[in-house]
C-alpha positions in Angstrom: 19.2 28.2 -41.1 15.7 28.4 -41.2 13.3 26.6 -39.6 12.6 23.8 -42.2 15.9 22.6 -41.1 14.6 21.7 -37.3 13.2 18.4 -36.7 9.1 18.4 -36.3 8.3 17.8 -32.2 11.9 18.4 -31.2 12.8 19.8 -28.1 15.7 22.2 -28.2 17.8 24.2 -25.8 18.5 27.7 -26.8 21.1 29.9 -25.5 21.5 33.7 -25.8 24.4 36.0 -24.8 22.9 38.4 -22.7 24.7 41.4 -24.5 26.6 42.9 -21.7 30.0 44.4 -22.6 32.9 43.2 -20.4 31.1 40.2 -18.8 32.6 36.9 -20.1 30.3 33.6 -20.0 27.2 35.7 -19.6 24.3 33.7 -21.4 20.7 33.3 -21.0 18.6 30.3 -21.8 15.2 28.9 -23.0 13.7 25.7 -24.2 11.9 25.5 -27.5 9.3 22.9 -28.7 9.3 23.2 -32.2 6.0 22.1 -34.1 6.4 22.5 -37.7 7.7 25.2 -40.3 4.3 26.6 -40.6 3.7 26.9 -37.2 6.6 27.6 -35.7 7.0 26.2 -31.8 6.8 26.9 -28.4 9.5 29.2 -26.3 9.5 28.1 -22.5 11.5 31.0 -21.1 11.4 32.5 -17.8 12.9 36.3 -17.6 14.0 38.6 -14.1 13.8 42.4 -14.4 14.6 43.1 -11.2 11.3 42.0 -9.0 11.5 38.3 -9.3 11.2 35.6 -12.1 8.2 36.2 -14.4 7.0 33.4 -17.0 7.1 34.3 -21.0 6.4 31.5 -22.7 4.6 31.7 -25.6 4.2 30.9 -29.5 6.9 32.1 -32.1 7.9 31.3 -35.6 10.9 33.6 -35.4 13.2 31.8 -32.9 15.6 31.8 -35.4 15.4 35.6 -35.8 15.7 36.3 -32.0 18.5 39.0 -30.6 21.6 37.6 -29.6 20.7 33.8 -30.4 23.8 32.0 -30.1 23.0 28.4 -30.7 20.0 25.9 -30.7 21.1 22.2 -29.3 18.5 19.4 -29.9 18.1 17.6 -26.5 14.8 15.6 -27.2 12.1 14.3 -29.6 8.8 14.4 -28.7 6.0 11.3 -29.4 3.2 12.4 -31.5 0.6 13.3 -29.1 3.0 14.3 -26.6 3.3 17.8 -27.1 0.9 18.6 -25.0 2.5 17.0 -21.7 5.2 18.6 -22.5 3.5 21.9 -22.4 2.2 20.8 -19.1 4.9 19.8 -17.4 6.8 23.1 -18.1 3.3 24.9 -17.1 3.5 23.1 -14.1 6.5 25.1 -12.6 5.3 28.5 -13.6 3.7 29.2 -9.9 7.0 28.2 -7.7 9.6 30.1 -10.0 10.4 32.7 -6.9 10.4 30.0 -4.2 14.1 28.7 -5.1 17.1 29.8 -6.1 17.1 30.3 -9.8 19.4 32.4 -12.2 20.5 32.4 -15.5 22.9 29.4 -15.1 20.4 27.4 -12.5 17.2 26.9 -13.8 13.9 25.3 -13.0 
């Protein structure tokens, strides 16, 4: 699989194996908005390294090369010109990450 097989302006949920041995069904997830083959897309991701949740959003051309990637599942197609709206919506939640009970199984 390569970036050219992903649909432009498609929103994907990505699933990663967390890599801990002897812990079945232990996954982490992120959202990925694909732009195109040349530009890649934006990975919307939060992580918890013991001191609360932090934002880890960013541009990437290497979503398919990420360690422990299990799958990408397309969940939406964003109309042309609305990509910025998606970014605003996801970013609007960044300041409230540690106010609720977010886990790798239950997200924002």
